[in-house]
N, C-alpha and C positions, 0 to 999 in steps of 0.2 A: 443489343437490340436485334441485330441481324440473326444471331443464334436463336433468340427467342422466337422470331418469326419462322425460322426454319423448323424449329421443333413443333410449332403449331401446324405448319403445312404437312409435316410427316405424320402427325397425329390424325389430321383430317383425311389424309390419303389412306390411312389404315382403317377408317370407319367402314367403308364398303366391304372390305375383306372380312371384318368382324361380323357385319350384318349378314354376309353370305357364307357364314361358317358351314362347312360340309355337314350334311344330314345323313345319318343321325349322329349327334355328338354325345349322346347319353342313352340310357336304357329307355325302352318304350313300354307303355302299359297297354295290354290288351284286356279290355273289359269283356267278361262273359256275363251277361245279365241273368244268369241262372245258377243254381248250386252245382257242385261237382256231380258227375255221373250222367248228365243229360246229353242230348245230341250236340248242343253248342259247345259244351265243355270237352266232349270226346273228340270233336273236330278241331276246336280252338287250340288245344295244347300241342298236338303234333304240327299244326300249321305254324304256331309261334316258334317252335323249336327249329323247323325248317327255314323259316324266315330269318332267324338268328344268324344262320350260317351265311346268308347273303348280305345282310345289313351290317354284320360284324358288331352288332350290339345286342344285348340281351332283351328279349321281349318277355315281360313279366305278366303272366295271366292272373287276373284278379276277378274272382267271382263276386258279382254284386247283384244278389237275388232280391226278389220282392215284386209284388203287384204284377205277376205274369210277365216279368221282364221289364216293366215300365221304369222301374227305379234306375237300373243300370243304363237303359237306353237314354233316359233323360240326362243322366250324368254325362254321357258322351255327347249328346246333342248340345249341351251347354259348356263343354270343355273348350279350352283354348285350341284353335285350329292350327296347331304347329307341327302335327305329325307325331307327337309324343303320347297321344291317347287315341287308340283305335278300338274297334269292337268286332267281336264275332257274334252276329245276331242271327235269329231265325226268322221265318216268314211272319211270325207274330208282330214284327216291327210294323207291318202294314195294318194289322187288325186293331191294335189298341186305339189309334186316333178315331177310327170309324166307330168302334164300340162306345167311346166317350160321347160321340155325337148323339147316340140314341138316348142317352141320359141327360143331354144338354149340359154336359160338364166340359170344362177346359181340359184338353189333352196335355199330359206332362211334356209332350214334344210333338213336333210336326215332321213329316217325312222329308220336307225340304231342308231340314237341319242336318241331314246326313249326305255325305258324298260316297257313292259306291267305289270300292277298290277292286273287289273280285268276288265272284261266286265260287265257292269251293265244292259244295256237294248239294244234291237234291234227291231226296228219297221219299216214296210214298209211306204214309203211316201204316202200322200194322195193328189190328185188333187182337189183343191177347187176353186170355183168362188163365187161371191156375189149372194145372193138370188134374187137380182133385175136384174141379167144378163139375156140375152136371151137364154142361153144355159142350157138345162135341162139334157142333156146327153153328153157323149164324142163325139158321132156321130154329134150332133148339132155343137159342137165347131170345130171339124175337117172340116166339110162341110163349115162353115163360114171362117175358116182359109184358105181354098183352094180358096175361092172367093176373099179374101183380104189378100194376102201374106204379112207377116211382120207387120200387123196392130193390131193384138191381142197381148197385152203385158202381161208379167209375171214378178214378182219380185223374187229376190233370196237373199241368204245370201252373195253373192259375186261371181265374175266370177270364174268358175270351182269349186264353192262350192257344197255341197251336193244337195241343192235345185236347183241349176242351172243344174247340171249334170242329175238329174232325168228328168227335162223338156226337155233337149236336146235329151236324149235317146228316149223319147216319140215322140218328133217332128220328129226325124229321122225315127223312125218306121212308123209314120203316113204320112211321106213325106209332111210335112207342114213347113212353116216358121213362127216363132213367134218372137216378139220383146222382148229382154231381158233387164230388168232394174235392175241392181245389187244394193244392199244395204249393210250395214255393218254387218248384222246378220239376223237371222230368225225373231226376234221380230219386227224390223223395216220393214222387208219384209211383214209381216202379216199386220202391221199397214197401209202400203201402199195399200194393197188390200182392207181392210175394209174401208179405207178413200177414195176409188174411184180413186186412182192414177194409178193403174194397173188393169188388167182384171182377172188374174189367179195366182195361187201359188201352188207349190208342197211343202208340209210341213210334218214334223213328226206329228202324231196324237195328241200328248200331247199339242202342241202349237195351234191347231185349234179346238179341240173337244168342247171347251167352246163356241166358236163362232158359231159352227154348231148347238149345242143344243140351243143356244140363238136365232137362226133363222137368223143370219146375213150372214152365209156362207153356200154354197151348195156343198157337196162332189160329184164328178162325177165318180171317180175310184181310186183304190189303186194300188201300184206297187208290192204287195206281191204275193206269190204263192197260197195264199188262202185268203178268206175274213176276215177282221178284226172283232173280236167278238164285239168290240165297235160300229162298223158300218156294221151290218150284211146284210143290203139291198144294200150296195155299191159294185158293181162288181170290179173284178181285171182287169187290162189291158189284162192279158192273156185270161181271159174269153171273152173279146171283140175282140180278134184276134190280139193283139199287143204283140210282143215277147220282152217285157221289164220287168225287175224285179230290184228293187232297195230298199235298206234298209238304214235307218239312225240308226246307233248304237252309243251308248255312252260308252266310256271306260276310265278307269283311267290309267295314265302313270306317270312315273318318268323319270328323265334324265338317260340315259345309264351310267353305272358305279356306280350307287347307291349301297352301300355295301349290301351284302346278308342279314345280320341281320336286317337292316333297311327295305329292301324289304319284308322280312318275316313278320315284324310288320305291314306294310302297307297292305299286302295281307290278313293277319288275320283280320285286322280292317275292310277291305272291305267285307270279308266273313261274319263277324258278323253283319255288317251294313245292308246288304240286308235281314237279318232275323229279324231286329228290327221292332216291331209292328207299331211304329209311321212312320217309313220309308215306310213300306208296305201300310199303310193307305194313305199316300201322293201319292204314285205311283198309287194306285187304283183310287184316286180322279182325277188325271190327265190322267187316262186311258192309262197308260204305263206299259205293262207287264214287270216284272223283268226277265232278261235273263242273269243270273250270270254265268261267267266262270272264274276260277282261272287262274293265269298267264300262265301256260304251255298250257292249252286248249285255252285260249284267243290268245296266239301267233299263234297257228295253224289256228284258225278262222281268225285272222288278215291277215296272209299270203295268205290264200285262197281268202279273200275278196279283198285284195290289187291287186292280180293278175287279178281278174275280172274287177276291176275299171281301171287298167292300160290299159286293152284291150278296155274298153269303151271309155277312153280318146282318144285313137288312132283312134277309129271309128268316134268319134265326130270331131276330128281334131282341127285346130286352130279356136278359137272363139274370135273375137275382142270385147272389151267393147264398146257398142254403146250408153252408157248413156250420 
């Protein structure tokens, strides 16, 4: 009997140790809510690889595309908050709930279902057309669009996605009508432009810089407050007299309610990842400046950006999918 009681006490004493097993004890899944080839994917993969080294566990990148990113984001929002599911999201994370309000539909997720880990990058979008297009400048495109309302097409990562919103803001500022052709992500949207299926695209620099250097795409303007160092000859829309500014940022998130010790481990891994020489080399190669912010600063950044995007969605109003 005494031996039995001792065995029970030993087992009970071991429970806290089991419950507090060191994190991570197995591989982590990083959801990228877009197809391969877009900004989130191009940023997510080197981030995952660099975080692997810190956490000593593999981070498996899983592309979960659809509905402008909403399908993958909803999956993470409803995932178990244990640190084994994280997400590399874009600024569209703030747009989708606001867009759903316009149509009086239930959003597939709410922003308070996510806990920020770190901001990794933030770049203004770039307006590109094919080099065989007739438009050499924004003025050329605007003048043509006014002559042919709704005839010039542009691709995007999905209705109300980041690439869609940037173009809608420009079209509204220029008082022109363009034809929106949504795809499942930035990669397919760019392929549509290069393949001649659409006429224009707003994209993060990392996804188009190679095509620009390769002579296939021509940049006309950027949505930043200053010129991109990678494209010093390309004017900003503000320089050209259009009051539009838009950034595609990439940030890491976990489901809300993830335990504080786990969040601390993920934040530390992200902090060390952006200092990794190999990570820096990859980001330099795709011409994407690292813009790291730890969770508290990222939360402030996100709150401010989300408020700006909510106002933009209201200004743009209801936009039907015409594909």
